[in-house]
N, C-alpha and C positions, 0 to 999 in steps of 0.2 A: 454580453461577454463571450469571448472565444470558448467554444466547447472543445474539450480535449478528446483525442481519439487514440486508439491503439493501446498497447500494454504499458502501463506505468508501474514500475517495480516499487515495492516497499523494501528498501535496502536494509540489510542487517548492519548494525553499527560494528565495525571491526574492533576487536579487542586483542590486546597482547596477552602473553602468558600470565601477567599479573592482574589482568582484569581492567587495565587502563585502555583508554581509547587509542586505537592505532590509526591516526590520521593519514599516515604515509600510504596506506593501502587504497584510499578513496580515489585518487586519480586513475589507477588501474581498474578499479571497480567501475567507474564511469565509462571508461573506454570499452570494458567488457560488455556492459549493458548496451552501449551504442552499437557494438559489432553484432548484437543480436536483435537489432531493430526496436529495442525498447525506447519509448518516446518520452520518458520522464521518470522522476524519482519522488516518492512520498517519504520524506526522511523523518526520523525520530518518532515513528508511529509505534504500533504494537510490535511489529517485527524488528523495528529499530531500537527497542528498549527505551523509548523516550521517558517512560515513567520511572525508570531506574537510573536516570541521569540528572545531574544538576543543570541549572540554567547555563552556567559557565561552560559545561561540556557540550550542551546543545548548540551553543553559539560557535564553538570551535568546529563541530561537525558541519553546521550550516555554512560557515565561512569557507571550509574546504570544498564543499559541494559547489558553492557559488563561484569559487576561484576556478574550479575545473570546467564549469559549464558556461562561464560568462560570454564566451565567443560563439556559443551554440544556441541560437534562438529557437531551434526546433526541439530542444530538450528542456522540458519544463520541470523545475524543482519546486515542490511545495513542502512546507514544514508543519508538522503537528505541534501546536503550541503547548498542549497539555489540557488538563481538565479539572484542576482543583483550585489553584491560586489564580484568580483573575488578574491580579497585579503582575504576576510572572508572565502570564499570557500576553498582556499588553506590552511588556518589555520585550518579549521575543518577537512580537508582531512588528514593532518598530525596528528592531534589529534586522529582521528578515527583509523589510523594505530597504533599509540602509545598504545591505549587501547585494541587493538586486535579485532576490528570489522571485519566482513567478507568482506564488500564491501562499496563503496560510490556511491552516485548518484547525478546528477546535472540536473537542468532543464533550459530551455531557459530564458535568461534575459528578463524581462517583462516590463521594463521601457525604457531603451535604448536597443531596440531590434536589434539582428543581422540582417544585411541587406539581408543576404542570407545564404544558408546552408554552404557555404565555411567559412563564418565568425563564424557561430555556431561551426563548426568543429575545427577551430583554438582556440576558447574559451575552448572547451572540452579538447583539447590537452594540453593547458597550465595548466589546473587544474590536469588532469590525470598524468602529468609528475612529479608532486611532490611526488606521491606515485606509482612508476612504477611497484611495485610488488603486487598491490592491485586491484581487479576487479573494473572497472568503468562502471556504467550504466547510460545511458541517460534516463531521465524521460520525456516522451512525453505526455503532457496534454494541448493541445492548447486551450481548452475551458477556461482555467485560465490564461495561459501565452500569448495567442495571437500568439504563435509561430507555424504558420501553414505551417510547412516544411514537405515535404515527407520524411519519415524515410528511405526509400530506397535510396534516394539521400544522406542522412547523412551517411548511411553505406558505400556507395561508396566513400564518402569524407574522412572517417576515416580509411578505410580498409588498413592495412599494414602501417599505419602512427601512430596510437595509439595502441601500443602493448597490453596494459591492458584494451582496450575497450571490455567489456564482452557482452554487449547487451543493450536492451531497455526495460524499463517499459512502455508499450504501453497503454495509457488511452485515446483512441479515437475510433471512429466508422468506420474508413476507412479500411474495410476488404481487399480490393484489395492491399493497401499498406502493411498491416500487413502480408498477405500471401506472397507477394513478398519479404518482409524482412525474413520471415521464410525460404524461398527457397534460399536466397542469399548464394552463394558459398556452396551449399549443406548443408545448415543449420548451417553455421559457428557460428552464434551469438545466444545468449540466449534471446529469445523473451518472456517476461513475460506479460501476459494479465492483463489489469487494469480496465476493465469494468465488474463488477459483474453481471449486468443485461443482459449481452451478453455472458456469460460464455460458453453456449452450442455451439454457433456459432464459438467461438475460438477453442473449442475442435475439431470441425469438421476440422479445418485447421491445427490441429496438436499441439496446445498449450498443454504443460504439467506442466507449472508453472504459477501461477497467484498471483497478489498482490491486496488486496482489503480491504475496511473498514468493509464490512458486515461479513467478515470472523471472525472478533472479537467476534461476538455474534451469528452467525448462521453457523458455520463451518460444523456441521453434515448435513445440507441441501445440501451444495455444494459437500461434499464427496459422498452423496447418488446420486447426479446428475452425478458425474464423474463415479461412479460405474455403473449406468444405461446406460450411454453412452458406456462404455467399454464392457458391456454385449450386446450391440446393441439393448437395449430396448428403442428405441427412443420415443415412446409414454410416458413412465414414465419420461424420461429425459426432455421432453418438459413440462410435468406437474410440475416437480420440478423447472424448470427454470421460469415458470410462477409464482410459489409460491415466488421465490426470487424477481421477478418483483413487485408483490403485496406488498411485504415487503418494497422494496425500494421506491415504490410510497408514502408510509407514510412519508418518509423523505421530499418529496416535499409538501405534505399536511400540515405538521406542521412546516415548516420553513427552511428545507435544511440540511446542513451538521451537524449542532449542534444536530439534532434529534438523531444522532447515539449515543450520550452520554445518551440519554433517554433509548435507547435499552440496553446500558451497565448497567444502574440502574436495569433493569429487569433481568439481569443475576448476580446481586449482586456484581457488581464492579462499585462503584460510582466514576466516573472520574470528577465530578464537572460540570462546564459549560465552554463554549467557551468564549474566550476573545473578546472584541470589535475589529472590528465593526460587528462581527457575532451576529445575534439575537438568543436568547435562548427561549424555551417555558416557559410560566408562569405556575403557579400551576394548574389553571383550564384547560389549554391546555394539560398539562401532564396527567391529569385524563382522558380526552377524548382520548388522544393517547393510554393510557393503554387499554381502551375498544376496540379500533380498533385493537390493537395488539392481544388481547385475541381472538377476532373474526377471526383473521387470522390463529389461531392455532399455534401461536409462541411457546407455551409450548411444542409442539411435535417435534420441530426441532432446538430449541435454543441450543447454546453451554452451557455446564454445567461443574461443577467441577467434578473431578474424583470420581467415586463411587456413583454419584447422577443420578437417572433415568431422562430421558428426557420426559417420558410419564406422562400424567395427572393421 
């Protein structure tokens, strides 16, 4: 199967002032990502609040992304199906194929958890089988799912059993496991890195594709980092990685994942707020956040619309 390269954004799901999905913003969102060389979108994931959305809402979001990108073969859209109801996941997988998305993804069930990797592999197989001609990616994010399985063991369990198993979106810090997966059967599977704050370490191990939330609003920073690494300018690459870390630390300072929508407001794409139970910044916190972002030099590396300078 085709291996994906470059930066794949995990888009925020735009919401209006009432907490309803704002589909009208998605076409501009897609064009914004394209203008910043982003190569795809991983929709309805953690950043996209998929777990806080109904299946009907996910279908509407997926349909709008499919409509926007249908003529763009270079921009790949994959959808996170979910991780609790297998029946819902199958329904969304079939719908994703129907509307022409590139791939689907599935994460470990996080209420009734698989007892072991073999049970996880059986679950993946059941969902992947309904769309045998569509790439299937496992989404490894144990900090949220509690699914602390070695992905090397999962690859062994699915190899030659799930023909459309394309690879793994790897959002974890186990570099030994990640490298072993990268090396499995001479690099058979597509290993997409999912920790923006550790991008440089993943590049060292050979990663060429990554999925991340901060690519929504700081893609130029990461492409500069990749270029520095490819040029063997490691001091510059380390400096840029630290800049990304400093940016990401502000997420923790002001409340977590919802702060990403604050960054989006600063690049003129207002995606609203996160739904409960996620906490959002209040007005005074947002003003303090803006000051910290300015001190970080965000204006110099933020994503911008085509034709707009990134310099102050």
